[in-house]
Structures are given as structure tokens and as C-alpha cells.
TORKOL-4160 file (C-alpha; in steps of 0.2 Angstrom, whole numbers, padded with zeros to 4 digits, m for minus):
420
<pt num="1" X="0537" Y="0442" Z="0628"/>
<pt num="2" X="0547" Y="0458" Z="0628"/>
<pt num="3" X="0544" Y="0472" Z="0641"/>
<pt num="4" X="0548" Y="0491" Z="0638"/>
<pt num="5" X="0563" Y="0496" Z="0648"/>
<pt num="6" X="0555" Y="0511" Z="0654"/>
<pt num="7" X="0540" Y="0501" Z="0661"/>
<pt num="8" X="0552" Y="0489" Z="0669"/>
<pt num="9" X="0563" Y="0503" Z="0677"/>
<pt num="10" X="0547" Y="0512" Z="0682"/>
<pt num="11" X="0540" Y="0497" Z="0692"/>
<pt num="12" X="0557" Y="0494" Z="0701"/>
<pt num="13" X="0558" Y="0512" Z="0706"/>
<pt num="14" X="0539" Y="0512" Z="0711"/>
<pt num="15" X="0543" Y="0499" Z="0725"/>
<pt num="16" X="0557" Y="0509" Z="0732"/>
<pt num="17" X="0547" Y="0525" Z="0731"/>
<pt num="18" X="0532" Y="0518" Z="0740"/>
<pt num="19" X="0543" Y="0511" Z="0754"/>
<pt num="20" X="0551" Y="0528" Z="0756"/>
<pt num="21" X="0534" Y="0537" Z="0755"/>
<pt num="22" X="0528" Y="0525" Z="0769"/>
<pt num="23" X="0543" Y="0529" Z="0780"/>
<pt num="24" X="0543" Y="0547" Z="0777"/>
<pt num="25" X="0525" Y="0549" Z="0779"/>
<pt num="26" X="0525" Y="0540" Z="0795"/>
<pt num="27" X="0539" Y="0550" Z="0802"/>
<pt num="28" X="0531" Y="0566" Z="0796"/>
<pt num="29" X="0514" Y="0561" Z="0804"/>
<pt num="30" X="0522" Y="0557" Z="0820"/>
<pt num="31" X="0531" Y="0574" Z="0820"/>
<pt num="32" X="0515" Y="0583" Z="0816"/>
<pt num="33" X="0506" Y="0574" Z="0830"/>
<pt num="34" X="0519" Y="0579" Z="0842"/>
<pt num="35" X="0518" Y="0597" Z="0836"/>
<pt num="36" X="0499" Y="0598" Z="0836"/>
<pt num="37" X="0499" Y="0590" Z="0854"/>
<pt num="38" X="0511" Y="0603" Z="0860"/>
<pt num="39" X="0501" Y="0617" Z="0852"/>
<pt num="40" X="0485" Y="0610" Z="0860"/>
<pt num="41" X="0492" Y="0609" Z="0877"/>
<pt num="42" X="0500" Y="0627" Z="0875"/>
<pt num="43" X="0483" Y="0633" Z="0869"/>
<pt num="44" X="0474" Y="0626" Z="0884"/>
<pt num="45" X="0486" Y="0633" Z="0896"/>
<pt num="46" X="0486" Y="0650" Z="0888"/>
<pt num="47" X="0467" Y="0651" Z="0889"/>
<pt num="48" X="0468" Y="0645" Z="0907"/>
<pt num="49" X="0481" Y="0658" Z="0911"/>
<pt num="50" X="0471" Y="0672" Z="0903"/>
<pt num="51" X="0455" Y="0669" Z="0913"/>
<pt num="52" X="0462" Y="0665" Z="0930"/>
<pt num="53" X="0466" Y="0683" Z="0934"/>
<pt num="54" X="0448" Y="0688" Z="0930"/>
<pt num="55" X="0441" Y="0673" Z="0939"/>
<pt num="56" X="0451" Y="0678" Z="0954"/>
<pt num="57" X="0443" Y="0696" Z="0955"/>
<pt num="58" X="0426" Y="0689" Z="0952"/>
<pt num="59" X="0427" Y="0676" Z="0966"/>
<pt num="60" X="0435" Y="0689" Z="0978"/>
<pt num="61" X="0422" Y="0701" Z="0974"/>
<pt num="62" X="0409" Y="0688" Z="0974"/>
<pt num="63" X="0403" Y="0693" Z="0957"/>
<pt num="64" X="0393" Y="0678" Z="0952"/>
<pt num="65" X="0388" Y="0685" Z="0935"/>
<pt num="66" X="0406" Y="0688" Z="0931"/>
<pt num="67" X="0411" Y="0670" Z="0936"/>
<pt num="68" X="0397" Y="0663" Z="0925"/>
<pt num="69" X="0403" Y="0674" Z="0910"/>
<pt num="70" X="0421" Y="0668" Z="0912"/>
<pt num="71" X="0414" Y="0650" Z="0912"/>
<pt num="72" X="0404" Y="0654" Z="0897"/>
<pt num="73" X="0419" Y="0661" Z="0888"/>
<pt num="74" X="0430" Y="0646" Z="0893"/>
<pt num="75" X="0417" Y="0633" Z="0886"/>
<pt num="76" X="0416" Y="0642" Z="0870"/>
<pt num="77" X="0434" Y="0636" Z="0867"/>
<pt num="78" X="0431" Y="0620" Z="0857"/>
<pt num="79" X="0446" Y="0612" Z="0866"/>
<pt num="80" X="0437" Y="0613" Z="0883"/>
<pt num="81" X="0423" Y="0602" Z="0886"/>
<pt num="82" X="0418" Y="0605" Z="0904"/>
<pt num="83" X="0423" Y="0618" Z="0917"/>
<pt num="84" X="0422" Y="0617" Z="0936"/>
<pt num="85" X="0426" Y="0632" Z="0947"/>
<pt num="86" X="0427" Y="0629" Z="0966"/>
<pt num="87" X="0428" Y="0644" Z="0977"/>
<pt num="88" X="0437" Y="0643" Z="0994"/>
<pt num="89" X="0420" Y="0647" Z="1002"/>
<pt num="90" X="0414" Y="0630" Z="0996"/>
<pt num="91" X="0404" Y="0637" Z="0981"/>
<pt num="92" X="0405" Y="0628" Z="0965"/>
<pt num="93" X="0401" Y="0634" Z="0947"/>
<pt num="94" X="0401" Y="0622" Z="0932"/>
<pt num="95" X="0398" Y="0624" Z="0913"/>
<pt num="96" X="0400" Y="0614" Z="0897"/>
<pt num="97" X="0396" Y="0596" Z="0893"/>
<pt num="98" X="0397" Y="0586" Z="0909"/>
<pt num="99" X="0395" Y="0569" Z="0901"/>
<pt num="100" X="0413" Y="0570" Z="0894"/>
<pt num="101" X="0421" Y="0573" Z="0911"/>
<pt num="102" X="0426" Y="0555" Z="0915"/>
<pt num="103" X="0432" Y="0551" Z="0897"/>
<pt num="104" X="0443" Y="0566" Z="0894"/>
<pt num="105" X="0459" Y="0574" Z="0902"/>
<pt num="106" X="0457" Y="0584" Z="0918"/>
<pt num="107" X="0468" Y="0599" Z="0921"/>
<pt num="108" X="0468" Y="0608" Z="0938"/>
<pt num="109" X="0473" Y="0626" Z="0940"/>
<pt num="110" X="0474" Y="0636" Z="0957"/>
<pt num="111" X="0465" Y="0653" Z="0957"/>
<pt num="112" X="0476" Y="0665" Z="0968"/>
<pt num="113" X="0471" Y="0680" Z="0977"/>
<pt num="114" X="0470" Y="0696" Z="0967"/>
<pt num="115" X="0484" Y="0704" Z="0976"/>
<pt num="116" X="0494" Y="0688" Z="0975"/>
<pt num="117" X="0496" Y="0688" Z="0994"/>
<pt num="118" X="0487" Y="0676" Z="1005"/>
<pt num="119" X="0479" Y="0659" Z="1001"/>
<pt num="120" X="0471" Y="0655" Z="0985"/>
<pt num="121" X="0453" Y="0659" Z="0982"/>
<pt num="122" X="0448" Y="0643" Z="0973"/>
<pt num="123" X="0452" Y="0631" Z="0960"/>
<pt num="124" X="0448" Y="0629" Z="0941"/>
<pt num="125" X="0446" Y="0611" Z="0934"/>
<pt num="126" X="0446" Y="0610" Z="0915"/>
<pt num="127" X="0440" Y="0595" Z="0906"/>
<pt num="128" X="0450" Y="0594" Z="0889"/>
<pt num="129" X="0441" Y="0587" Z="0874"/>
<pt num="130" X="0454" Y="0576" Z="0866"/>
<pt num="131" X="0443" Y="0572" Z="0851"/>
<pt num="132" X="0447" Y="0589" Z="0844"/>
<pt num="133" X="0466" Y="0584" Z="0846"/>
<pt num="134" X="0463" Y="0568" Z="0837"/>
<pt num="135" X="0453" Y="0576" Z="0824"/>
<pt num="136" X="0467" Y="0589" Z="0821"/>
<pt num="137" X="0479" Y="0575" Z="0820"/>
<pt num="138" X="0469" Y="0565" Z="0808"/>
<pt num="139" X="0466" Y="0580" Z="0797"/>
<pt num="140" X="0484" Y="0584" Z="0797"/>
<pt num="141" X="0489" Y="0566" Z="0793"/>
<pt num="142" X="0477" Y="0566" Z="0778"/>
<pt num="143" X="0484" Y="0583" Z="0772"/>
<pt num="144" X="0501" Y="0576" Z="0773"/>
<pt num="145" X="0496" Y="0560" Z="0764"/>
<pt num="146" X="0487" Y="0570" Z="0751"/>
<pt num="147" X="0503" Y="0581" Z="0748"/>
<pt num="148" X="0514" Y="0566" Z="0748"/>
<pt num="149" X="0503" Y="0557" Z="0735"/>
<pt num="150" X="0502" Y="0572" Z="0724"/>
<pt num="151" X="0520" Y="0574" Z="0725"/>
<pt num="152" X="0523" Y="0556" Z="0721"/>
<pt num="153" X="0511" Y="0556" Z="0707"/>
<pt num="154" X="0520" Y="0571" Z="0699"/>
<pt num="155" X="0537" Y="0563" Z="0702"/>
<pt num="156" X="0531" Y="0546" Z="0694"/>
<pt num="157" X="0523" Y="0555" Z="0679"/>
<pt num="158" X="0539" Y="0565" Z="0677"/>
<pt num="159" X="0551" Y="0550" Z="0679"/>
<pt num="160" X="0539" Y="0540" Z="0667"/>
<pt num="161" X="0539" Y="0553" Z="0654"/>
<pt num="162" X="0558" Y="0556" Z="0655"/>
<pt num="163" X="0561" Y="0537" Z="0654"/>
<pt num="164" X="0550" Y="0535" Z="0639"/>
<pt num="165" X="0557" Y="0550" Z="0630"/>
<pt num="166" X="0575" Y="0548" Z="0634"/>
<pt num="167" X="0577" Y="0530" Z="0635"/>
<pt num="168" X="0562" Y="0519" Z="0629"/>
<pt num="169" X="0559" Y="0529" Z="0613"/>
<pt num="170" X="0578" Y="0530" Z="0607"/>
<pt num="171" X="0580" Y="0511" Z="0612"/>
<pt num="172" X="0564" Y="0507" Z="0602"/>
<pt num="173" X="0570" Y="0517" Z="0587"/>
<pt num="174" X="0587" Y="0508" Z="0588"/>
<pt num="175" X="0578" Y="0491" Z="0589"/>
<pt num="176" X="0567" Y="0495" Z="0574"/>
<pt num="177" X="0582" Y="0501" Z="0564"/>
<pt num="178" X="0591" Y="0485" Z="0568"/>
<pt num="179" X="0576" Y="0474" Z="0564"/>
<pt num="180" X="0573" Y="0482" Z="0547"/>
<pt num="181" X="0591" Y="0483" Z="0542"/>
<pt num="182" X="0594" Y="0473" Z="0526"/>
<pt num="183" X="0611" Y="0465" Z="0522"/>
<pt num="184" X="0612" Y="0476" Z="0506"/>
<pt num="185" X="0609" Y="0492" Z="0516"/>
<pt num="186" X="0621" Y="0489" Z="0530"/>
<pt num="187" X="0629" Y="0506" Z="0526"/>
<pt num="188" X="0613" Y="0515" Z="0530"/>
<pt num="189" X="0617" Y="0528" Z="0544"/>
<pt num="190" X="0608" Y="0526" Z="0560"/>
<pt num="191" X="0599" Y="0542" Z="0565"/>
<pt num="192" X="0588" Y="0544" Z="0581"/>
<pt num="193" X="0575" Y="0557" Z="0584"/>
<pt num="194" X="0582" Y="0563" Z="0601"/>
<pt num="195" X="0574" Y="0580" Z="0602"/>
<pt num="196" X="0581" Y="0598" Z="0600"/>
<pt num="197" X="0587" Y="0599" Z="0619"/>
<pt num="198" X="0595" Y="0582" Z="0619"/>
<pt num="199" X="0611" Y="0581" Z="0629"/>
<pt num="200" X="0625" Y="0568" Z="0624"/>
<pt num="201" X="0623" Y="0553" Z="0635"/>
<pt num="202" X="0625" Y="0534" Z="0635"/>
<pt num="203" X="0612" Y="0532" Z="0621"/>
<pt num="204" X="0623" Y="0542" Z="0610"/>
<pt num="205" X="0638" Y="0530" Z="0615"/>
<pt num="206" X="0627" Y="0515" Z="0610"/>
<pt num="207" X="0623" Y="0524" Z="0593"/>
<pt num="208" X="0641" Y="0529" Z="0590"/>
<pt num="209" X="0646" Y="0511" Z="0594"/>
<pt num="210" X="0633" Y="0504" Z="0582"/>
<pt num="211" X="0639" Y="0516" Z="0568"/>
<pt num="212" X="0657" Y="0511" Z="0571"/>
<pt num="213" X="0651" Y="0493" Z="0570"/>
<pt num="214" X="0642" Y="0497" Z="0553"/>
<pt num="215" X="0658" Y="0505" Z="0546"/>
<pt num="216" X="0668" Y="0490" Z="0550"/>
<pt num="217" X="0655" Y="0478" Z="0543"/>
<pt num="218" X="0654" Y="0488" Z="0528"/>
<pt num="219" X="0673" Y="0488" Z="0525"/>
<pt num="220" X="0674" Y="0470" Z="0529"/>
<pt num="221" X="0660" Y="0467" Z="0516"/>
<pt num="222" X="0669" Y="0477" Z="0503"/>
<pt num="223" X="0685" Y="0468" Z="0507"/>
<pt num="224" X="0676" Y="0451" Z="0505"/>
<pt num="225" X="0667" Y="0457" Z="0489"/>
<pt num="226" X="0684" Y="0462" Z="0482"/>
<pt num="227" X="0691" Y="0446" Z="0487"/>
<pt num="228" X="0677" Y="0436" Z="0480"/>
<pt num="229" X="0678" Y="0446" Z="0464"/>
<pt num="230" X="0696" Y="0443" Z="0463"/>
<pt num="231" X="0694" Y="0424" Z="0467"/>
<pt num="232" X="0680" Y="0423" Z="0454"/>
<pt num="233" X="0691" Y="0431" Z="0441"/>
<pt num="234" X="0705" Y="0419" Z="0445"/>
<pt num="235" X="0693" Y="0404" Z="0445"/>
<pt num="236" X="0686" Y="0410" Z="0428"/>
<pt num="237" X="0703" Y="0412" Z="0421"/>
<pt num="238" X="0708" Y="0395" Z="0428"/>
<pt num="239" X="0692" Y="0388" Z="0420"/>
<pt num="240" X="0695" Y="0396" Z="0404"/>
<pt num="241" X="0713" Y="0390" Z="0404"/>
<pt num="242" X="0707" Y="0372" Z="0408"/>
<pt num="243" X="0694" Y="0374" Z="0395"/>
<pt num="244" X="0707" Y="0379" Z="0382"/>
<pt num="245" X="0718" Y="0365" Z="0387"/>
<pt num="246" X="0704" Y="0353" Z="0386"/>
<pt num="247" X="0700" Y="0358" Z="0368"/>
<pt num="248" X="0718" Y="0362" Z="0362"/>
<pt num="249" X="0732" Y="0351" Z="0355"/>
<pt num="250" X="0746" Y="0353" Z="0367"/>
<pt num="251" X="0760" Y="0351" Z="0354"/>
<pt num="252" X="0753" Y="0362" Z="0340"/>
<pt num="253" X="0741" Y="0374" Z="0348"/>
<pt num="254" X="0727" Y="0371" Z="0336"/>
<pt num="255" X="0710" Y="0363" Z="0342"/>
<pt num="256" X="0709" Y="0344" Z="0345"/>
<pt num="257" X="0696" Y="0331" Z="0341"/>
<pt num="258" X="0686" Y="0335" Z="0356"/>
<pt num="259" X="0683" Y="0353" Z="0351"/>
<pt num="260" X="0679" Y="0347" Z="0333"/>
<pt num="261" X="0665" Y="0335" Z="0340"/>
<pt num="262" X="0658" Y="0349" Z="0351"/>
<pt num="263" X="0658" Y="0363" Z="0338"/>
<pt num="264" X="0656" Y="0355" Z="0321"/>
<pt num="265" X="0637" Y="0351" Z="0324"/>
<pt num="266" X="0634" Y="0369" Z="0327"/>
<pt num="267" X="0643" Y="0374" Z="0311"/>
<pt num="268" X="0632" Y="0362" Z="0301"/>
<pt num="269" X="0616" Y="0368" Z="0309"/>
<pt num="270" X="0620" Y="0386" Z="0306"/>
<pt num="271" X="0624" Y="0382" Z="0287"/>
<pt num="272" X="0607" Y="0373" Z="0286"/>
<pt num="273" X="0597" Y="0386" Z="0295"/>
<pt num="274" X="0604" Y="0401" Z="0285"/>
<pt num="275" X="0607" Y="0391" Z="0269"/>
<pt num="276" X="0626" Y="0395" Z="0269"/>
<pt num="277" X="0640" Y="0386" Z="0261"/>
<pt num="278" X="0652" Y="0375" Z="0272"/>
<pt num="279" X="0667" Y="0366" Z="0267"/>
<pt num="280" X="0680" Y="0355" Z="0275"/>
<pt num="281" X="0698" Y="0351" Z="0270"/>
<pt num="282" X="0707" Y="0335" Z="0276"/>
<pt num="283" X="0726" Y="0336" Z="0275"/>
<pt num="284" X="0740" Y="0324" Z="0279"/>
<pt num="285" X="0759" Y="0326" Z="0279"/>
<pt num="286" X="0767" Y="0315" Z="0266"/>
<pt num="287" X="0778" Y="0301" Z="0273"/>
<pt num="288" X="0777" Y="0308" Z="0290"/>
<pt num="289" X="0780" Y="0290" Z="0298"/>
<pt num="290" X="0797" Y="0289" Z="0289"/>
<pt num="291" X="0802" Y="0306" Z="0296"/>
<pt num="292" X="0799" Y="0300" Z="0314"/>
<pt num="293" X="0808" Y="0283" Z="0310"/>
<pt num="294" X="0823" Y="0292" Z="0302"/>
<pt num="295" X="0825" Y="0308" Z="0311"/>
<pt num="296" X="0816" Y="0304" Z="0328"/>
<pt num="297" X="0801" Y="0311" Z="0336"/>
<pt num="298" X="0809" Y="0327" Z="0341"/>
<pt num="299" X="0811" Y="0332" Z="0322"/>
<pt num="300" X="0793" Y="0325" Z="0319"/>
<pt num="301" X="0786" Y="0337" Z="0333"/>
<pt num="302" X="0795" Y="0351" Z="0324"/>
<pt num="303" X="0788" Y="0346" Z="0308"/>
<pt num="304" X="0770" Y="0346" Z="0315"/>
<pt num="305" X="0773" Y="0363" Z="0323"/>
<pt num="306" X="0779" Y="0372" Z="0308"/>
<pt num="307" X="0766" Y="0363" Z="0297"/>
<pt num="308" X="0752" Y="0370" Z="0308"/>
<pt num="309" X="0759" Y="0388" Z="0307"/>
<pt num="310" X="0760" Y="0387" Z="0288"/>
<pt num="311" X="0741" Y="0381" Z="0287"/>
<pt num="312" X="0735" Y="0395" Z="0299"/>
<pt num="313" X="0742" Y="0409" Z="0289"/>
<pt num="314" X="0729" Y="0405" Z="0276"/>
<pt num="315" X="0714" Y="0405" Z="0288"/>
<pt num="316" X="0702" Y="0419" Z="0291"/>
<pt num="317" X="0703" Y="0425" Z="0309"/>
<pt num="318" X="0688" Y="0421" Z="0319"/>
<pt num="319" X="0680" Y="0412" Z="0305"/>
<pt num="320" X="0690" Y="0397" Z="0299"/>
<pt num="321" X="0697" Y="0385" Z="0312"/>
<pt num="322" X="0710" Y="0371" Z="0312"/>
<pt num="323" X="0709" Y="0354" Z="0321"/>
<pt num="324" X="0722" Y="0341" Z="0324"/>
<pt num="325" X="0711" Y="0326" Z="0319"/>
<pt num="326" X="0724" Y="0313" Z="0324"/>
<pt num="327" X="0743" Y="0310" Z="0322"/>
<pt num="328" X="0749" Y="0320" Z="0306"/>
<pt num="329" X="0731" Y="0322" Z="0300"/>
<pt num="330" X="0723" Y="0339" Z="0301"/>
<pt num="331" X="0705" Y="0345" Z="0297"/>
<pt num="332" X="0701" Y="0363" Z="0292"/>
<pt num="333" X="0684" Y="0370" Z="0293"/>
<pt num="334" X="0679" Y="0384" Z="0281"/>
<pt num="335" X="0662" Y="0392" Z="0285"/>
<pt num="336" X="0654" Y="0402" Z="0271"/>
<pt num="337" X="0665" Y="0394" Z="0258"/>
<pt num="338" X="0660" Y="0385" Z="0242"/>
<pt num="339" X="0669" Y="0370" Z="0235"/>
<pt num="340" X="0680" Y="0380" Z="0222"/>
<pt num="341" X="0685" Y="0393" Z="0235"/>
<pt num="342" X="0690" Y="0379" Z="0247"/>
<pt num="343" X="0700" Y="0370" Z="0234"/>
<pt num="344" X="0709" Y="0387" Z="0231"/>
<pt num="345" X="0713" Y="0389" Z="0250"/>
<pt num="346" X="0719" Y="0371" Z="0250"/>
<pt num="347" X="0730" Y="0374" Z="0235"/>
<pt num="348" X="0738" Y="0389" Z="0243"/>
<pt num="349" X="0742" Y="0379" Z="0259"/>
<pt num="350" X="0750" Y="0365" Z="0249"/>
<pt num="351" X="0761" Y="0377" Z="0239"/>
<pt num="352" X="0766" Y="0386" Z="0256"/>
<pt num="353" X="0771" Y="0369" Z="0263"/>
<pt num="354" X="0780" Y="0364" Z="0248"/>
<pt num="355" X="0789" Y="0380" Z="0245"/>
<pt num="356" X="0793" Y="0387" Z="0263"/>
<pt num="357" X="0793" Y="0372" Z="0275"/>
<pt num="358" X="0812" Y="0368" Z="0277"/>
<pt num="359" X="0815" Y="0359" Z="0294"/>
<pt num="360" X="0833" Y="0361" Z="0300"/>
<pt num="361" X="0841" Y="0344" Z="0304"/>
<pt num="362" X="0855" Y="0341" Z="0317"/>
<pt num="363" X="0868" Y="0338" Z="0303"/>
<pt num="364" X="0865" Y="0356" Z="0296"/>
<pt num="365" X="0854" Y="0350" Z="0282"/>
<pt num="366" X="0836" Y="0354" Z="0279"/>
<pt num="367" X="0821" Y="0343" Z="0278"/>
<pt num="368" X="0808" Y="0347" Z="0264"/>
<pt num="369" X="0790" Y="0341" Z="0267"/>
<pt num="370" X="0774" Y="0341" Z="0257"/>
<pt num="371" X="0756" Y="0337" Z="0261"/>
<pt num="372" X="0741" Y="0330" Z="0253"/>
<pt num="373" X="0723" Y="0338" Z="0254"/>
<pt num="374" X="0706" Y="0332" Z="0251"/>
<pt num="375" X="0691" Y="0345" Z="0250"/>
<pt num="376" X="0672" Y="0342" Z="0252"/>
<pt num="377" X="0658" Y="0354" Z="0253"/>
<pt num="378" X="0642" Y="0350" Z="0263"/>
<pt num="379" X="0628" Y="0344" Z="0252"/>
<pt num="380" X="0609" Y="0345" Z="0257"/>
<pt num="381" X="0609" Y="0326" Z="0262"/>
<pt num="382" X="0625" Y="0327" Z="0272"/>
<pt num="383" X="0628" Y="0323" Z="0290"/>
<pt num="384" X="0644" Y="0327" Z="0300"/>
<pt num="385" X="0650" Y="0309" Z="0297"/>
<pt num="386" X="0647" Y="0309" Z="0278"/>
<pt num="387" X="0654" Y="0326" Z="0275"/>
<pt num="388" X="0671" Y="0321" Z="0284"/>
<pt num="389" X="0671" Y="0304" Z="0276"/>
<pt num="390" X="0670" Y="0312" Z="0259"/>
<pt num="391" X="0684" Y="0324" Z="0262"/>
<pt num="392" X="0694" Y="0309" Z="0269"/>
<pt num="393" X="0691" Y="0299" Z="0253"/>
<pt num="394" X="0697" Y="0314" Z="0243"/>
<pt num="395" X="0713" Y="0314" Z="0254"/>
<pt num="396" X="0715" Y="0296" Z="0251"/>
<pt num="397" X="0713" Y="0298" Z="0232"/>
<pt num="398" X="0726" Y="0313" Z="0233"/>
<pt num="399" X="0738" Y="0301" Z="0241"/>
<pt num="400" X="0735" Y="0287" Z="0229"/>
<pt num="401" X="0739" Y="0298" Z="0214"/>
<pt num="402" X="0756" Y="0302" Z="0221"/>
<pt num="403" X="0753" Y="0314" Z="0236"/>
<pt num="404" X="0757" Y="0333" Z="0237"/>
<pt num="405" X="0741" Y="0338" Z="0228"/>
<pt num="406" X="0723" Y="0344" Z="0231"/>
<pt num="407" X="0708" Y="0333" Z="0226"/>
<pt num="408" X="0697" Y="0336" Z="0218"/>
<pt num="409" X="0707" Y="0348" Z="0207"/>
<pt num="410" X="0702" Y="0365" Z="0202"/>
<pt num="411" X="0692" Y="0364" Z="0185"/>
<pt num="412" X="0686" Y="0347" Z="0188"/>
<pt num="413" X="0675" Y="0350" Z="0204"/>
<pt num="414" X="0664" Y="0336" Z="0209"/>
<pt num="415" X="0658" Y="0329" Z="0225"/>
<pt num="416" X="0658" Y="0311" Z="0220"/>
<pt num="417" X="0674" Y="0302" Z="0223"/>
<pt num="418" X="0668" Y="0286" Z="0216"/>
<pt num="419" X="0665" Y="0295" Z="0199"/>
<pt num="420" X="0684" Y="0299" Z="0197"/>
């Protein structure tokens, strides 16, 4: 369980202050006692010295009434409990409370002759009431104690108020700020309510240090965010490259069989949903095996590359797409295309290949190549397999009729290979 720092400091200071109060109170009480005692004794002697000349005249003149009057005046002093006047003639005069004569302090004074010459005319015994002294000492002690306690209470109240205002409250504000600080608000500036008369102190050093830490954390987070963003972009680019490599034929740059298997079901589903046309074209380079056997695989690779480039010139960007289906066989997907339109596209491709594709050979000559095409349009009952199979059958039919042609031919459009 946490404790307020002001309360903790207050309790620790309280112990030492109480100890100091006891020590200083005891010292002050002792000094007050000594001062009161000196004043008490001086008062008694002053009173005695004041009355001795008058008593000397009264005893010399045997003025009994004057003697009793002086005794009465002496006993009116609260510090004197009992008075005994003994004349040299043997007469004795008393006054006051005689019951305290044995328990209190006795002071003896000589009464000289009026002219100061000759023997004394008597003695004066004063019985001092020490209870008055004790009462004064006690009263003085309690006054001192009350003053010290009031001063202590004021000091503690002031210290406690100052600690709470200048230490506990700012520290609590700092703790609440840290406790409620969210990760996405790390840049929120720390502001403490320190009052209009606040003087820069260690609390401000803590606040400045915390703000410096916030700034550094914010910069670190921004750097990390930028680094993560950069790494994420690099990773996404790498994933895109990997994805492209996984669905792209390395040699020709067109899509591969994996991409066809992933994308073609979506094309068929879209054509069915929106009742759109969809056609595919199967094509094959004529006598490609003999090219590899006679001129080598390097020339065969060049033939495949330029063949794909020729086909792609007839494709609509972002709509049609080309797949290397296997070896020298390629499949062209033509969305939003009817069978007659697909046959026209295939015929343009065939003519481009026959007319323009001349592969240079190492001996300086050029190799002319041709290709055969089979076209099919999706029927209502078609699946992916039946659609591709029908295009493949038309390709086989095209090759069986002598190659370098498109089947079915324009003007005799039919989907049924078996009927031809």
C-alpha cells in the first residue's frame, strides 16, 4: 500500500521535532526556574531591607503599634508566611501563619540601631512560603509549554501544507499522468499545476527529465514506425515478386498453369453471374520438337519468347490474358468475347506469327514458324474442364488438317467438334 510522501516526511520530521521540543522545553524550564528563584529571593531581601529601618526606629522608641504595623505589612506579602521580631530587651512579636514555620525556609536578619552605632536592637526572622515559588515555576512551565506547543503546531501545519502543496500534489499529478498515459499519446506534454508563485526546483527537474524522455521515446517510436513501414513495404514488394514468380513462366513472362488454375474458375463464375461471353483459344507452335532437335534448345527458347510477344500484341490490356499451358502449348483467355470474335483474334495471331516471326539462326539464316489454333466459347452446361477440352479438340483438329490454321474457321462457327 502506497503512502503519501508528504505524510512520510511529516512523520519522520515529527519525531525529531518532538525530541527537540522536549530538550529545549526542559532547558527553558530550568532557566525559567532559576530566574524565578533569583527574583523570589531578591524580592524577599528587598522587602526585608525596606522594613528593617522602620522596625529599628519602632523598637528603639518602643512603638509597639508601629512594630505590629510593620509585621502586618510584611505578612501581606504572599511570599512571606510568618514573621518573628525579637527585640534585644527580650520582647517577641509574631505575625502570619505559624503552622508553616517548620516546613518552609527561614531567613534571619539583624535589626541595627537607628543611628547605626552600637549593638543591634533585635532580629527579624522571615518564614518564606516556597509554595508560591513552586506555583510560579509551575505556571511558568505551563506557559512555556503552551507557547512551544502552539509554535510546534503552527510549524507542523506550515510544514505539512508546504509539503502537500510543493511536493505531494506535484508528485501525485506526475503519477496520475504516467498512470493514464497511453502508448498512442506518448507525445502528450506533461503539465503540472504548481501555482502562480512557484519557484523552479527539483520537481521541475523531474518534469524536464520526463519531457526529455517523452521526446526521445517519441523520436524512437517514429523511427521504429518508419523502419516498420519500410520493412513492411519491402516485405510486401518481396511477397509481390514472389507471388508474381510463382504464377509467371520464367522463360516467356506470361502466366503459368498454376495461375490459370487459380484465376479461371473466377472468370467462369463472373461470366455465369453476369451472363457474359467467355472464350478460350488453345494454340501450339507447329513442329516445335523438330526445332529443338535440329537447332537446339537455345533456339527453341528464342522461338517461345518471340511467339509469346507476338500473341500479346493482340491482347486487350487488363482484360485478356495468356497462359503457358505446357511446353509449346499456350492458352489465351478472352473475357467478354463471343466465338466469332475469338476466331478473329486467333486468326490475327496466326497471321502475325506466319508473317512476322523470323528467328535468326547461328548460320545467318532465319527460321520461319507457324502455329495452330483451336477456339471454344463457354456454353451454359460447360465446366472449366469441358471448355478447355473443347478448345484442345479444335486445336487437334486444326493440326490434323495440316496445321497453321484456326479451327473452327470463320463462317462455319460451331462448338461441336464431332460434327465436323
